[in-house]
N, C-alpha and C positions, 0 to 999 in steps of 0.2 A: 471477469473480475479476478479469477484465479491467476490469469496471466499477468494482469497489472500488479497484483499482490506479489507474484514471483519476481517481477522486474524490480519492484521496490526493495525486495529482500536482497537482490543482487547489489543494488546501490548501497544499501546499509552495510552489506558484507565488505564491499570495496572501501567505504569510508572507514569502517572499523579496522580493516586490515592496514590502511595507511596509518591510523592512530597507533596501532600495535607496533608497527615498524618504528615509528618515532619514539615511542616509549621504550622499546627494546634497545634502541641506540643509546638513549640516556642511561638506562639501567646498566648496560654493559660497560659504559665508561666509568661507572661508579661501582662496578662489580656487584650489582644487585641481581636478584632473581628475575630472569627474562621470560620464564615460561608462563607466568600468570596473565600478562596482557593478552597473549594469544589464546589462552583458555577462555578468558572473559570475552574476547572478540568472537570466538566460535559460538558460544552460547548466546551472546547478545545479537549476533547476526540473524539468528532464527527467532528468538523469543522477544526481542525488542520490537520488530514489526508486528508480531502476534499480539503483544500487549498494546501497542499503539493502535492496531486495528480494532481491538476490543474496546479501548477507550473511545475511539472515534465513533463506534457503533452506539455507545450508551451515553456519550456526553451530549452537549447541546446540539442536537440535530436540527433544531429549529433556529436557523440563522436569521439575522435581521434581513427582512425581505427587501428586494429591490423596490425603489419607488414606483416602478411600473405596475406593481400589484396592489397599491394602496386603494385605488378606487374600485377595483374588482371586488374586494372584500367589503367595501363600505365601512371601513373601520374609522368611525368618526373620532375615536379617542387617540388616533395616531396623527402626528403632525403632517401637514401637506408639504410636499417637497418639490412641487413644480412639475411633476410628471403624473400621468394618470393612465388608467386602463391597464392593459397587460402586454408585455413584450412577447410576441408570437414567434416561435421557431418551429423547426421540424419536430415531429412527435418524438418523444423520448423513448429510450429502450426499456422495455419492461423487465421485471425480475425474471420472468420465465425465459426471455431471450438471453439474459446473462447466464442463466443456468444451462441453457442448451449450448452456448458457446464455451462455457467453462468445462463441460463434461469431458471432452477429449483431454484437456490439460490435467484435469483431476485424475483421470484414469492413468495417464502417463506418470503423474506424481506418485500415485499409489503403487504402480508397477515398479518404478525405480526403487522405491523404499522396500518393497517386498523382495526384489532381486538382491539388493545390497544386504538386507538382513539375512537372506538365505545364504549368501556367500560367506558372511561373517560366521553364521552358525556352522556351516560346513568346515570352515577353517578351524574353529574351536574344536569341533569333533575330530578332525584329523590330528590336531595337536595333542588331544587327550589320548588318542589311539597310539600315537608315536611314543607318548610318555610312558606307556606300559612297558616298553622295551628298554628304557633307560635304567642305568644302575646308580645307586647312591654311593657317595664317597665324601671325602674331606679334602679341602684344599686351603692352605694358609689358615687353618683353624676354623674354617667355615664349612658347614654342610652344603654339599652341592649335588646336582644331578648331572651325570656324565652321559652325554648323547653322542652318537656316532659322528654327526656332522651338523650340529646346531649350536649356536651361541658364540661367544658368551652373551647371556641375556638374563633378564628377570621375567619369570612367568607367574601369573596368578594375581588376583586383585585383593582378596582378603588375606590369603596366606602366601605371600610371594616367595618364590624359590629361585635360586641361582642355578642356571644351566650353563655348562661349559662343554666344549667339544672334546672328543677323545684324545686328540693330539696334544691338547694343553697339559695332559697328565705328565707327559715326558718333557715338557718345556722347562727352562731354568726356573729356579725358585723365585727369583726376583720378578720374572715375568708373571708367574702365577700370583705373586703378591699384588702387583699393580692391577691385574685383572680383577681379583677379588675385591680390592679396595674400591674400584670403580663400580662394580655391581652391587657391593654392599651399600655404597652411597645412594644408588637407585632404590634399594630396599628401604633404607632409612627415610628417604623423602617420599615414599609411596608413589614413585613415578609410574609404575605399572598401572596403578589405579587411576592416575591422572590421564594416562593415554586411553584407558578403557572408557573413562568418562567423556573424553573428547569425541568418541565415536557416536555419541547420542545425537548431536546436531547433524552429523553426516548421514546417519540412518534416517533422520526426519526429512532431510532435503538433499539426497545424494546427487541430484541434478545440478547442484550449485557448485561450479568449479572453484569458486573462491573459498568455500569451506574446506575443500581438499588442499588448497594452497595454505590456508590457515593451519591445517593439521600437519602439513610438512614443516612449516615454520615452527610449530609447537614442538615437534619431535627434535628439531635441531636445537631449539632453546633448552629443552630438557637435557640434552647431552652436554651442551655448553655449561649449563648450571652445575651438572654433575662433575664435569672436569674442574670447575672452580672449587667445588667443595672438596674434591680429592686433593688438589694441590694445596688447599688451605691447611691440610694435616701434615705438611712437611714432605710430601712426595717430591722427588726430583723431577722437575719439569722436562728436562732433556730425555731422561730415560723413559718417562711416561709417554712422551710424544713418540719415541721409537716403538714402544709397545703398541700404540694406536695404529701406526703405519703398518706394523707387522700384521695386525688383524685386518687392516684394509686390504692386504694382499691375499689373505686367507679367509674370506668371508664365508660364514656358514649359512645354511638354509634357515630362513625365518618365516614364520607364519603370523599374520595379523599384526596389530599394533602392540609391540612389546618393547620394553626398555632394553636396549642392546648397546654393547661396546662396539660392535662391528658395524661399520658404515662404509659407504662408497669412498674411494680415495679422495675425490674432490671435497666431500664433506669433511673428511678427516683433516685435510689440509687447512680448511677454513677454521676448524676447531683449534688446531695448533696455532694458527695465526692469532686467534683471539686470546689464547693463553698468555701470549707475550704482550698483550695490550696493557699499557700502563694504567694505573688507577688514578682517577681524577678525584682529589680530596674535596674540592669546593665546586660549587655551582659556577659554571662559566656562562658567558653571554650566549654562546651557541646552545648550551643545554637549556637555558631559560627560553630561548626562542623556539626550540623544538617542543618544549613542554606547552607553550602557548599555542603552537600550531596543532599539537595533538588534542588539546582541549577544544579548540575550534572545530577540528574534524569530528570529534565525538559529538559536539553540539549539533553539527550539521546532520550527523546520523540520527540523532534523536528527534530531529525536526521532520524526518520523513514519516508521514502518516499514510499507510496504505488504506485502500477502501475497506470497509467492514467485510470480514471474511465469513460469509454465510454459506453453509452447506445445507442443501435441502434435506429434510427429515425423510427417513426411509419409509415410514408409515404415517402420513399426515393424520392429525386428529379430525374429529367430526366438524369442529368449528372451522378449521382451516378449509375443509372441503366445502362447507357452506359458503364461506367468504369467497372462494374461488369462482362461484357462480357470478359474482359481480365484476370480477377482474376482466378488463377489456378496454376497448377504445370507443369513445363516443364523440360524434361530430357535433361540436358546439356551434360552429359556423362553417361556411364553405371554405374557410381559410385556416381553420385550426381544429385540433382534436384534443379533448381532455382524456387522460388515461387514468383508470382506476387500477391501483397496484395493491398487492398484499405482501406484507412482511410479518411473518409469524402469525399472530392472531389479530392483526390490525390492518385496516384498509387505509389507503391514502389516495388523494386526488392530485394529479399532476397536470397543470397547464404548461404547455411549452414555454420555456424561458423563466419559469417560476419554481421555487422549491416545492417539495411534496408537502401537502397539507394533510395531517392525520385526521381521521374520521372516527367518531364515536357512534356506536350503534344506537338506534332509537327504536320506535315501534315498527313492526313488520319489516318492510324493505326501506325504512328511512334511516338516514345517517345525518350527523351534524359535524361541521368543522369544529375542532377542539378549541381554536383560538380566534374564531370569527363568526359573525352572525350569518351563516350560510347553511342551508339545508339541502340535502340531496335525497330524492325519493326515486327508487328504481321501479320501472314498469315491467310487467310480465305479460306474455301471451297466454292463451288458454292452456297451453301445455306446460306452463310454469317457467318457461325460458325467459331470461332477461332480454328485453328488446330495446331499452333505452332508459334515460334518467331525466327527471325534472330537477333543474338547478334553480333554487329560489334564493334570491339575494337582492338587496336594495329595493325591495318591494316588487320585484319582477320575477316571473317564472319563465325559464327557457327550457324547452324540450330538446334533448340531444339524443338522437337515435344511435344505437350500437352499430358500429361499422366493422367491416373485415379488413384484412391487410391490403386487399386490392384497392379499396377506397382510400385508405391512408396513403398508399403509394401514389395514387392519382393526385391527391392534394399536394404531396411533396413534389411530384413531377411538375405540377402547375407552378409551384413556387420557384422551382429550379429554372423553368423556362422563362418566367418573368425576370429572374435575376440575369439570365443570359442575354435577354433582349434589351434590358435597361430602358424600358419604355413605361411611362407613367400610366397607371390604370385610368380608363376613361372617366372623367369627372372628378378625379381625386383632388385636383387643385381647387376646383370650385367648392367641393365639399369641405375642404380644409378652411377656405376663406369664410364660408358660412358658419362653420363650427366656431372659429375664433371670434367673428363678429357677433354671433349669437351669445357667446359667453360674455363678451364685453358689455352687451346691452342688457344682460340678465334674462334673456329670452332665447335660450338655445332651441334649435330645430330638432326636438326630440324624435320626431317622426323619421328623421334621416339617420337615427342611431339604432343600434340593436337595443333590445330591452335592458340588457345588463349594463351596457354603456350609458344608456339614458338614466337608469337608476343610480349609477355611481356618480354621474354628473349632477343629478339633483341633490344627492347627499352632500356634495362638497362644492356646490356652485359658488358660494360666497368666496371660498378660497381661490377658485379658478378665476372668478371675476376680478378680484382684487389684483391678481397678478397681471391679467391681460389689460385692465384699464390703465395700470401704471405704464405699460409699454406704449400706449397711444395707438392711433389709427394705423392700419396696414399701409405701407408704401409700396412694397413689392413682394412677390413670392417667386422664388427661383427653385426649379426642380434640380435636385442633386444626384438623382439616380435611385435604383431599387436595391434595397439591402438584401443580404443573403437570406433574410427571413421572409422576403416577399413584400416588404413594406415600402411605400413610396416615401422618399426623403426630400424634404423641402427646407430651404433657408428663408425665413420670413423676416423682413426688415420693417420695423415700426418707426414711428416718429421719435420715440425715445428709447430705442434699443433694438435688439435683434434676437432671434431664437431659432433653433433647429427643431423641426417637427418631423415626425413619422406618422403615417396614416395608413390604415388597412381597410379596404372595402370588400364586401362579399360579392357574389355574382349578381346580386340585385342592386348593387350600388349603395348598400347600407353600410354606415361606418361601424365596424366591429372592433376597431382598435385605434388608439391615438396616444402618441408619446411626445412629450415636450421636454426639450433641454434648453433651459434659459441661458442667455448669453450668446455671443457669437461663436 
């Protein structure tokens, strides 16, 4: 689940990066501030999936169930939809299995965060140590720190300071003026604090390469915005560009994410090109199109909902420990397994192909479905270990013994082999014919059904009978193959219509599942 969540985070980061690029282009053409879309994209790339994951975990987890589960629960207050019993699939993955698979990814995530944080702390420590050797001075009327070979840059979050290299002291006064104007614009806009703030998403997910790309684009946007502010105060653009290129050839040492005038020559050339970009006074068709595209991309990013991010507690409480005694897999029939799962302090029962049903605790080892008339009572051996469960529903009680992974794999193997061979189970066509004809006559052969299927059929026989009598007598039954779930699939032609059926028999030839899709 951690891996899936991380992949979703990458998708969101990519979509938000595209949106930030589009917004940046629009804002640049209007000489607006371009750094904020990137800052928002960085934070939203991490916290938007986190928020969506939390909402997904606490919102309506009880989705409208597939029609295949209606008869299983015997919910007479729900409308009949033309299908009944339950859709069987391979047994689902338990919460414990997810936690075991997630553990390596979780440790890699934590390790990358720790290493990146350690590197950042070492960088800050080195910067502070070097600062002790810098001397204070004044340049163009501003207080500065003069370093041997660092800057020009702005250091500090709460009390930003301008740092200039030693060689700038002997530079022409107009060069010094342009440098101080640029760095003072950084100080006024609190750009050093902005860069420091942008490191938080990276420290939380340093493995995400798109966040590093966002940070690089943010740094570029901060410098471009700073250039725009400097030139807006009447600075000569040609001379200012010359000073920028001069510092591109004499780049000082920089540590960490700091606002600096010194950049790589290619970056400086891009900044100079953007300085000469004309201002667009009105919204153009292209700007509107880009804005619409950006909004659509943001909407796509917000629609990505990762799975609920649940980390196991370090020390489970006593209630969780007690509930874990019930967690396991129980053979409901020779073709399916029901799984009891725990999430926090709640148990849920999961039939393959159906959503998880939350359970509420009753007396002793008894539990009830929260939204259906179903009772589960667990059985123990003389040593207190859970050996099976009694599933009571539709007036019938089915005992399901607890099984190990080997038995589950055997069931899955049998299903896979039947799917490979694509041969109908012996007697399934005859069983389906008798099932349909029995429903039409109002006298189903309950002895040929499992107790749960028989109980569900009794509960909603009138609805089933109405549907089948309307279709008329059976004219033909055609085998269509074995589904990946191990069910035999048939196309049944009636005098007044047709329908697709699926049927599952256990090893004794008892019908344990039936599924009807009306229409051809």
